[in-house]
N, C-alpha and C positions, 0 to 999 in steps of 0.2 A: 571601242569595240569589248574592253571589262566592262564598263558600265553597261550594256550589252546584254549582256553574259550574268552580271551579276541581278538585273531586272528580271529575266525569263528564271533564273533560279530561285527569285524569291516569290514572283505568279504564282512558280506549281507549288513552292513548298508553302505559299498560304492558300491555294484552292484546296491543294492535300489535307492541312491544317483543318479546315471548312467541314470536309468530307469528312475527315477522322472523326472529330463529335459527336455526330445523332449515332452512327453507325454503330459505336463499339462504348455510346455511355451508356442504355438502357439494355434491357433485358428483350429480347425478340418474343416472347411465348412465356404462357404465365406458369405452366406445368408440365413435364415432361411426357410426348407420347408414349402410350403404352402399347397402341393396337392401331391401325391405320385407319379414319377415317371417323375418330373420334370429334362430335363435334365439339364446338371451341376451343378447339386447340389450332391457332395459327399462326401466323410468323408477324402478323402483324402487332405493335405495340399501342397500351392503351391510349395513352396521350399521343396522336397521331404529330408530325411534325413539332414535338416538343425539340429537340436541340437546333432548331434553327431560327433564334437570338441572335440581338442583336450584342447581349450579356456574354454570351459562350461562345461565341467568334469572333470579339476582338483579336483576337489574337492572327488571325487569320487576315480577316481584313485589312490588317493592321503589315500585315506581311506585302500583300497586293498592293496596299496603297504603297509601300518603298517599292517594290517593285516596275508599278506605273510610273515615279518619278524618277528611276535609273532609267529604264527604256529612255523614257523624252531626253532625259538629261545625258543621253549616248545617243539620240537623233540628233539632237540639238551640236552639237560640237565635230 
């Protein structure tokens, strides 16, 4: 049962790590809004999906892989 809980924690930690990277890495808008409705003020990043690469997500992918291996080991025992 210990392997299963360890696997669950590793998978959840890996997913949170991968979600954290693109959300908090870049700025969401070019400048602060002075008044509502200004054209050009959006919350979209300049480079869409800039944080969804293997190079930036390898720690999270590693945690998910280790968690999956731990879940399989717990199921086999």
